[in-house]
Each structure stands twice: as structure tokens, then as C-alpha cells.
N, C-alpha and C positions, 0 to 999 in steps of 0.2 A: 435869537441869533443862532445860525446854523454854521457849524465848523466843517469846512471841507478838509478831509484828511487824506494824506497820501496812502493809497491802498497797497496791500501786499499783492504783487502781480506775478510773483515767481518764487519758487522754493528758496533760491539763494539770494534774491534781491533784498538788500537792506537799505539802499538809498537810491535816489534818482536825482537827475539834474533838471532844473527848470529850463525848458527850451524856449517857450514862447507863451506869453500871456495873450489871450484873445479878448480880455476885458480889462477895464481899469476901475479904480475906485469910483463909486457913484453910478456905474452902469447898472441898468435893470436887466435881469436875466429871467428866463423861464426854465422850468424843469426840463432837462435834456440839452440845454444850450452848452456849447463847448466853452470852457473857461480857461484851460491851460494845457499846454503840451509838455510832457515830461519824457526824459530819455533815460533808459537804463541799459546797461551793457550794450546790446546790439539792436534794441527795439525802442520805438517811440509809442507813447500812449497818450490819448487825449482824455482829460478828466472833464466830466460834464457836471453841470449843476444838478443836484438832486431835488432842489426845492426852488420855487420862484422867489424873487426878492431883489435886493439891491446889494451890490458888492460893497461891503462896509470897510473891509480891511484886506490888504494883500501883504502877506508876511514875509515873502521872499522875492528876490529880484531874478530876472533872467540870468542864467549861468550859475545860480546858487545851487549847492548840493543840499538835498533835504532827505532826512531819514524817513523810512516807511513808518507810518503811524503819526507823523507830525501834522499839525494843522498848517495848511498852506494858505488858506484865506477864509474869510468869514462873510456869510451872506445874511443881511438883515431881512427877516421874514415878516415883520409887523408893519 
């Protein structure tokens, strides 16, 4: 299982808002696929899958606020 973690994207950014999921539970992804868009202060960032696999669990809904360093979803890699 691979944890997708909200990265630190700026010096003062401590949390982001989930804007749009591009995947749903059960979807197959390749490394580099876009999985979720998050917004912080005045910018949006798309998080990509780092590994190939299947989206096993989505831990936050659109419009949720998530802290930097939190696991946002899990990818099953086996």
C-alpha cells in the first residue's frame, strides 16, 4: 500500500483544500496520472500518482481542508 501525502508546497502553507478528485475508489492509475487537485491560498496544484496501482481508499472529500503531511489517499500496489 502506498500513501499519497499532501506535500509541503510553500514556506507558509500548512493546509490545502481538496478541489477536485480525478479518480475514484477502484480506479487503476499509472505513475504520473493526475489524481487530485488541491488549492492553497491563491494557487492550485495537481497531485500525481507516484506509483502504479489501484485507488484503494480516498480519505477526504472535495471541499475538505487537509493538513500538509496528511495522507489523502492510498494506492494498492500489489
